[in-house]
N, C-alpha and C positions, 0 to 999 in steps of 0.2 A: 504493500500500500504506500502511495506517495505521501510524503510529509508536506506540510504547508509550504516549506521552503522549496521543495522540489516539484510541486504540482505544476502542471502546465498552465499557460494563460487561458482565460475563457472569454476575454473581450479584447479586441484590437482597438487601437487609437490611430487614426490615419489623418495626417496633415496633407491634404491634397492641395498642393499649391500651384500657382500660376507658372512658376519657374522650377520648383523643386518639391518633392514629396517624400514623406517619412512615415514609418509605421512602428509604433511602440505597442505594448501590450500590458495586460494586468489580469490578476485574479483577485479574489476577495482579500488575500493576504499580502500581496506585494505588487509593485510596479516593475516591469521589465524594461531593460534598456532598448532603444530602437534596434530593430532587426536589420541585418545586412542584406538589403533587398536589391543591391546593385553590385555584384562582385567585381565588375570592371571599373568602377569609380574609384577615385583616390580615397574618398570616404564612402565605404560601401553602405552606410546607413542612409545616404542621400541619393535618391533616384530622381534624375532630372525629368521634368514633366514634358518630355518630347517624344514624339512617335515617328517612326519611319516605316512606310509601307512600300516595299519594292514592287508589290502587286497586291491584289485584293486578298490573297490567301496567306500572306506572311506579314507579321508585324514585329517590330523591335522597339524597345523602350530604353530611355536613359542613355548611359554611356554606349551601350551596344547600338542604339539607334544612330548616334553620331558616327560610330565606327562604320556601320553598314552603309550609311548615307554617303560617306566618303568613298567606301569600297565600290559602291554602285555608280560612282561618278556624278553624284547629286541628281541621279535620275530616279524618279519615284515621288511619292508624296511624303514630305517632311512637315510635320504639324507640331506647333507649339502654342502655348498660351490658350488652350481650349477652355480653361475655367472661366475666362472673362465673357464667354458667349452664353453661359447658363441662363441669365435673365433675359436674353434677347429672343423674342418670339420669331424674329425674322431669320435667325440662324437656326435652321432645322438640322443641317448636317452637311455632308460633302460627298463627293464621288471618289472612290478609290478604284483605279483601273477600270472605270466604267460601272462599278457597282456602288449603289447608294448606301451610305452608312449615316445614321442619324447621330446626333451629339451624344445621346445616352449610350448608344452602342460603343462609340469611341472611348468614352470615359469608363464605361463598364468593363471593357476589355482591359484597360489600364489598371483599374482597381482590382480586377480579377487576377492579374499578374502579380500585384502586390500581395494579395491574399495567399496565393499559391506559394510564393517565395517565403512569406512569413510562416506559413504552415510547415514548409520543409525545414525551416530553421528551428522552430520550436517543437517539431515532431508531434503536431496535433492538428485538429481541424476545427478552426474557430469560425463561427457564423454570426457573431455579434460584433458590432462596431460602433465606436463613437467617431463621427466625422467632424472635422473642423469646417466652419463656414464663416463668411464675413458677418459682421454684426448685422449688416443689411446688404444683400446682393444689389438692391436697388431701392431708391427712396419711394418708389411705387410699391405699395403693399402687395398688389396683385402680382407684379413682376417678381417681387421677393419670394412670394409663395410658389410661384411657377418655377423659379430657379431651384428652390429646395426640393420641389417635387421631382424635377429632372435628376438632381443629384441622388435622391433616394432611389429612383428607378434604376440609375446606373449601378448603385450599390447592390441592388437586388440581382441585377444581371451578373454581377461579380460573384454571387453566391452567398451574400449576407442575408440573413433572415430577420434579424432584429437590429434596427438602425436608430441611433440617437445622434443628435446634432449638438455641437457646442460652438458658440461664437468664438472666432479666433482671437479678437481683442481680449475677451474674457480669459481665454487660455493663456495668452501672452502675459496678462497682468495677474495671473493666479497667485503669485507670491505676494502681491499687494493686498489681496483680499484678506489674507490671514492676519495682516497687521492693522487693517483699518477698523476703527471702532465706530466710525460714522461715515455717511456718504460723502464722497469727495468728487470733485469735477476732474476728470482724467482725460487727457488726450493721448491716444495711442497712434504713433506714426510708424508705419511699416514701409521702409524704403528698400524695395527689392531690386530685382534686375530689370523687370519690365515696367513696373508701376510704382508710384509713390502714393500710398493710401493713408487717409486720416479718418479716425473715428473719435468723436467727442461724445463723452457719455458720463453719466453718474455711476459711480462704482462704490459698493459698500459690502458689508458682510452678508446682506440679505441676498436671496436668489436674483439672478439677472432677469430683467424684464425688457422686451424690445422697446418699451416706452422710455427706457433709460437713455437711449441714444438720442442726442440732440441734433447731430449732423454727421454726415459722412461726406467725404470728398476725395479727390485724387486726380491724378493725371498719368497718362501713359508715357511718362518720362522718369527714368531712374538710372540705375547703374549702367545699363546697356547704352543709353544715349550719351552718357558721359564718356564711355569708351569710344563711341562714335565721334565725339568731339576731338579726342586725341588722334584718332585715325584721320579725321578731316584736316587737322592743323599740323600734324607732324609726320604722318606715315603715307597718306594717299599719294603724295608726290613721288614716292618710290614706285608707284604702280601706274604712272602715266597721268595722274590728275592734272599736272601742270604742263602737259605736252603742248607744243605749238606746231601747227602744220599749215601747209598751203596746198589747196587742190590744184592739180596740174592745169595749166593755162589760166589759173585764177590769180587774183591780185590781193585778196583779203587774207590777213593773218588770222587763223582760227585757233580756238582752244577746245579742250575736251568739253563736250556738252554737259551742262549742269546736272541733267538727269542721271547721266552715267557716273559723274563724280559722287552724287548722293548715294548711288547703289553701293559704292565702295565702302560706305560708312556703316553698313549693317551686314553681318555674315549671312543673315537669312536672305538678303536681297542680291547677294553675289551670284546666286544661281540664275538670275535673270540675264546676267552677262553671258551666259552660255548659249543663249539663243543664236541659231546660225546667222541670222541677219545682223546681230550685234557683233559677233565674232568677225564677220566679213567686213563690217565697218571699221572695227578696231585694227584689222590687218591693213586696211587702207591708210588709217591714221599713222600706223607705224611706218609705212613706206613713204608717206608724205611729210614725216616729222622733220623739224628743223633744228631742235635743240641738241646740244652735244651729248646729253645723257638720255635723250628721249627714247631711242631705240632700246637701250638696256632696260629702262623702266617699263616700257611696253612688253618686253620679253618677260619681265618678272610678273606683269599682270597676266599674261597668258598662262604661265605656270601656276599662278595662284588660282586661276579659274579652272584650268584643265585638270590639275591635280587635287582640286577641292581642298585647298589649304586655308580657306577663310576662317574656319573655327579655330584652327591652331594659331593663326595670326592674332585673332582677337583675344585668345588666352594670354598671349604675350603682352598685348596692350593692357589687359586687365591687371596683370602682374605689375606693370609699370605704374598704373593708377594707384594700386595699393601701396607701392613703394613711396609714392609722393605723399601719402598720409604720414610717413615717418621721416622723410627726407625732403630737403628743398629742391633737389634735382635728382634725376635718374636717367637711364637710357632705355629706350624701347628696342629690344634686341630680338630678332627672329631670323633664323637661318634654316634653309631647306634645300636639299636634304641636310640633316644634321651631320656634323663631322667633328671629330676631336682635333682636326688639323685645319688651321686657317689657310694652309697652303692649298687645300683642296677647294677648287672653285665651287660655289653654291649657286643653284639656279635662282634662289631668292636670298638676298643678304641685306638685312635691315639693321641699322645701328644708329638710332636717332636720339640725340639728347633732348630732354624736356625739363623745364623747371616748373615748380609749383605755381609760380606767378603766371607763366604762360598757360598752364592748364586752366587756371581760374579765368583768365581772360578768354580763352578759347571756348569755355563751357558756359559763358555768361547767359546765353540764350536758354540752355537747358536748366541752369540754376534758377533763372527767373520763373520759368514755368513751374518748377517744383514748389517754390516759395509762394507764388501767386495762388496756386491751388490750396495751400495751407491757409493763407490769409482769407481766401474766399470761404473756406469751411468755417472759420471762426466768425466771419461777418454774418453768414447765414444763420448761425446760432445766436448771434447778438452778444457775443462775449469777446473779451480781449485777453491778451496773454496774462495780464495781472489776475484775471478771474480764475485761471486754471491752477489747480493744486498740484497735480502730478503730470509729468510728461514722460510717457514710456516709449522709448525709441528702439526700434528693432531694424535690423538690416544693415549691411555694410555701408550703404550710401550715406547713412546718418553720421558716419565717422569721417567722411571726406572733409578735410579741414574747412573749406569755405562754406559748406553746408552746415557743419557743426557750429561755426561762428555765427551764422545767421539764426540758428535755432536758439543759441545762448542769448543773443541780443533780444529776441522776442519774449523769452520766458525766464531768463536768468538761469545761471548754471546750477543753482541748488535744486531746481525743480526737475532737472533732467536725469533720467535713469536709462542707461543703455543696456540692452540684453541681446542675446543671440536670437534672431528671429526664428530660426529653425528649431533650436533647442528649447526656447521658451514656450513656443506654441505646442510642440509635441509633448513637452513635459506637462503642461496644463491639461492637454487632452488625455494623457495617460492617467492622471489623477482622476479625471472624470470617468474614465473607463473602470478604474478600481471602484469608484462609488457605484457605478452601474452593477458591477459584479456583486458588491455587498448588498445593494438594494434588491437584487433579483432573488436573494435567499428568502426574503420576507414578503415580497409583493410581486405579482405577475408583471412583467415588463411590457410596455407598449411597443408597437412595431416601429414607431418613430416619434421623436420629440426631443 
């Protein structure tokens, strides 16, 4: 007979995120650490919320999806950020290799993969789950209910039979609730990769009520767009963004079209450059180029596109961004193919210096959008920074120096508390999963709530 310490989990806790997803577990006696649901990832407990379908009969997720996407030459359907479509009635689904798949099917297959991997890790079959969800998917109550209905349906398709929901800001701020003796006005700012999201709410020791939410807001600008600003300002020139050329028999000096330059600043958009008509145009630009380094830079662009190195390049850019959080200057370094010898020529060789001041100036447009969405959220609630008692910040973008300074100026350093977005949310969900396991011993559990 299993002891309480060795008994398997009975409830899973899943943080289904826009960019990353995690799965922890609990039984009535204990909370388990997050399961290693992505063996190919640097941190196997974090599964990137990305899907790759080379055809309608095969699907890959997380790090494997990125690997297979590159291996297939970026041919197939690569899908990311599906969570944001849940409240949208206009987004029904998509076609995979000519076969229609609705949104619930896509998410259900992903959650099913998480469940199977967690089952294999824990050596059990769990059919109860606590799912994280935004405090409000939408400010429209009807759309909010619709989004949760879709997520519940996806969870059932994944094999879960008992489904509970917990607001992500409540999970992220779980450690605050145990210390609060009275209701406080709390702002939770989640600065992820794809979005910067804000939830302004009253939080106290009593159970959460949707009416506690005063306002939600956000913008589809966060870490990825900051990376894009570094690409735009410091790296894109290495891939032909600054090329000059003249059409034969023409007199005008031309530059790379703005639309193509913008595609360079997003790894997801690089696949558009693989279109035959675009490649043909770029080959012409290379032949007609006038600058001394233009041909070499265009050659690097072709390797970047044809060898599907966009994600790897942006990983190097993100590393440089993180380094600027600690240092005043750094270098953006990317070499392909990798070699231990600098004497071996590389098809792509990027080594571009960047200072923190340059990064701040180059990302001013993105920074303004992030902070404007924050100010708009407070304005709609009719509160100021002085009215807020606690500011709970999650996500790496909250630590970017110029973002951090702006937050401190609005609220004061003493009010700011920074936590790991991934670990704080999944930790709070796991505690809720343990409570569900304990409650089920005494009361029949509802199917959702």
